[in-house]
N, C-alpha and C positions, 0 to 999 in steps of 0.2 A: 211712685217707687219709694220703698222704705229703706232708710239708711240707718246703719248702726253707728251711733255717735259715741265718741270716747267717754268712758265712764266719768261722770261728774262734770262734763263739759257744758251741760245745760243747767247746772245748779244755779239758782239765784237766791240772793239774800234779801228777805223782806223784813220790815220793821213794823209789826202790827200794833205794838203797844210799848209804853215806856218800859225799858229794861228787858224787852223781849226781842230776840232775833229768831227769825223763821228761815229755815234752809229748805227751800222748795225745789223739787225736780219733777220732771214729767209733764204730761199733757202737752207734748210737743208734736205737732202734726208731722207725719212722715218719718219719725225717728223712733228707734228703739235703743235701749241702753246695753243689752247683753247679746241677744241673738235674734235672728228671724224666727227660729223655732220656738216652741212653747217653753217658757221658763218662768220661775217665780218672780224674778226682778221685773220683767216687762209686763207680764200678764196680771200679777197681783199687786203691783205698786206703780211702776213708771207710767203705764198707760192710763191709770186712774188719777195720777198725781199723788206725790208723797212728800210730806213735810215733817221735819223734826225741828226741835226748838232749843233755845238756850235762854235761861234766865241769868242776866248779867248785872252785877253791881260792883263797879270798880274792878278790883283784881280777882273777884270771885265769880264763879259761874256754875250753874247746874245745866248739864246737857240732858235733854229729855229725848231719849232714843238716839242711837248712833248711826241711823240711816241704812241705806240699801247696799253699801259696799264699803270696803276699807278706804277706797279713794275718796268717797264722799266724806267719811269721817276725818280723813287727813285735811281736806279743805276746811271743814268746820273747825278743827283744832287750830289750824294755821290762822284762820280769820279771828278766832278768839285771842290768840297770842298777839296778833297785830293790834288788837284793840286794848292790849294791856292786861289781859287776864293771865293770872299766874296760878290760881288754885281752881281746879276743875273737879267736880263730882258728876257722876252719871246716874240718872234715874231711868230705869227701863219700864215702859208702859205695860208690856207683856212680852211673851217669849217668841212671838212669830218672827220669821226670818228677816223681814224687811225692817225690823226695829232693832235687831241685835247684830247685824252684819258687820258693823264697824267697831265692835267692842275692843278688838285687839289694839286699835289705835289709842285707846284709853286704858290700856292694861296697867299703867302705873297710877291710875286714879281709883278712888273708891267708886264702886259700881253698886248701886242700891236697887233692890227689886223685892217684890213680894215673895214670900216663901215658896209659893207654887210656881212662880216664874223660874226660880233656880231649879226646882224639882223637875219641871218639864224640860229645861235645857239639859240637865244631866241625863234624863231618860233618853233623849233623842240625840245626844252629843255625837256619838259615833256616826250615825246616819247623816247628820248635818255636816260634819267635817268631811264626809266622803261624797257629799252631793247626792245622797239617796233620799233625803227627807224633802219631799216636794221637788226633787230633781236638782239640776244644776242652776246656778253656780254653787259650789261648795263654800262653806264658811270655815276656814281653817287658818289658824287655830280659833276655836270658839272659846272666848274668854268668859268665865263665869262671874256672876255677882259676888261681891266680897262682903256685902252687908244685906241682911234680910229683915223684913218686918212682917207683921200679921194684919192688923186692922187699919192703923193709921200711924203716921210718923211726922213730927214737927221738925222742920229744918229752918235755917236762915241762909240767905245768899247775900253776903255783905250785911246790909241793914234791912233786907227784905224778908219778911216771914213767908215761909212756904209750907204747905201741908200736903202730905201724901195720904190718899184714901183708897182702900181696896174696894173694887166693885167686880161683880160677876156679870159682865156685859160683853158680848162678842167672844171673850175668852175668860175662863173662870179666874184667871190670875191678874185681872186688870188693875193698874195703878193710875189713879187720876192725880194730877198735880194742880193744886189750887193756890192762887195768890190772893189771900183774903182782903188785903188793903186795896187791890185793884178790882176785886170781885171778878177775877179772871180764872177760867178753867182750861187747862190743857188736857184734852180728852182722849189722846191716843186713838184707838180704833173703836172705843165704846160708842162714839158718835161719828157719823160719816155723811158726807154729801156727795152723791145723791141719796143713797140708801146704805144701811149697814150691811156688811157681809156676814152671812150666817155661818160661822165656823163651827159652832157647837149646838146643833138644832135641838138636842135633847135637853139643853139648859134654858130654853126660851122662857119658861115660866119664871125662873130665877132672874133672867135678864130683865123681864118686865118689872119684877119686884124692885130691883136695884135702880132701874130707870125712874121709878116712882120716888125712891129715896133720893136720888140725885136731883130730881125736880124740886125738892125741898131745900136744897143748898142755896146759900146767898151768893149767887154768881149772876153777872150781867152779860158777860161776853164769853164765847167759847171758841177755842182754837183746836180743831181736829187735825189728825195726821193725814187724812185724805179729804180733800175738799177743793173748792174753787180758789185758785191763787189770788184772784182779784179781791174776793171777799176776805180772804185771810189777810192780805196786805192792807185792807181798809179797816182792820180791827177785829175781824172774825164774825161769828154768827151770834144771833140772839138766843135766848133761852128756849124759844119755840123749837129749836133743833132737837131738844130732848123729847118733847111731845111728838114731833114728827117721827122720830125713831120708834117711840113706843107704839104709835098708831100703825106704822108700817108692819111691825112684828105682829100686832094683834090682827091685822088684816091678812097676813100670811097664814096665821093659825086658823082664821075663819075660812080661808080658801080650801081647807081640807074638806069642808062640807058645803061649800058654795061654788058650784061649777062656773057661775058667771064671773066670779073673782079670778078663778084660775085662768080664764081666757083673756084677761086684761093685760095689755102691754104696759110697760113701766110708766109711761106718761099718764095713762089713764088710771093706773093703780094708785099713783100718788098725786092725782090731779089737784086735790084740795091744798096740799102742802106746797105744790108748785105755785098755785094761784096766790097763796098768802105770803110767799117769799121766804118761808122758813127753810126751804131747800131750793136747789137749782138743778136743772136737767143737764146731764152729761151723757152722751150716747153710749160710751163703753159700759155704763152701768146697766144697760139692757141685758147684757150677758150675766152680770152679777145677779140681777133679779131672777132670771131664768134658773140659775143655779140655786138661789135661795128657795124658790118655789119648789124645785125638785127635792131639795133636802127636807123641807117641811112635809111635803106629801109622802115622803118615804118613812116618816116617823112611825 
């Protein structure tokens, strides 16, 4: 029997690295967060597991994505306040709904995003606030970014240097957050475990280019917004998550001309990456893989 759990009631706070808080929800057997019927909260985020982050140093914090509901954002902000944080800025990884739903809770804060993130939010604002963009729940009001950047932006959180870098992976407006002193990458949806969700199939060649560029960055650990909570709690993923994502996309493209690849279930499709531990298997990603394959074959 599936139970609808009160929004935010299964949220847990993880501490994967120094000065990093991870706010993880979902992957809870027998529970959904919004409704039994199809909706973007449960089917696109909660069922797969969804995590947003805060970089904290003393009284200062950057919140990396505002989670899947205003209730989640309220819990995050209250937790930061209890920890002594007084100055909060928000960085949005991209414009998809499960990353911007809590923006209104941070409406009095600076909200930083790539130029194309704001552009997409403005384009779809009316539909998002009415619950017509990917359906219910609506996000109303949808609070816009207050500061935009183009290619990169250097910030500090207390004494911690932070770098924002634009990538076109998963969504053309992606913002990666790098802590260079810790060699730590907060990856939004550009990297995902078990496999990336192909939201923009026409852009896959560009995605591959930017994955190659990201592979050249000096990072040692990766924290994605969708992944295994135990691996996130233990410090995140290694750099092979980048190559696993790249190989998966290349394999999808190859499947257009290789009928044997098209017939493989997810476990077999990514068998090598599962064996070497760069990713882990989670059954709900079977449906994601089928959607990905259909999207690529339709190109």
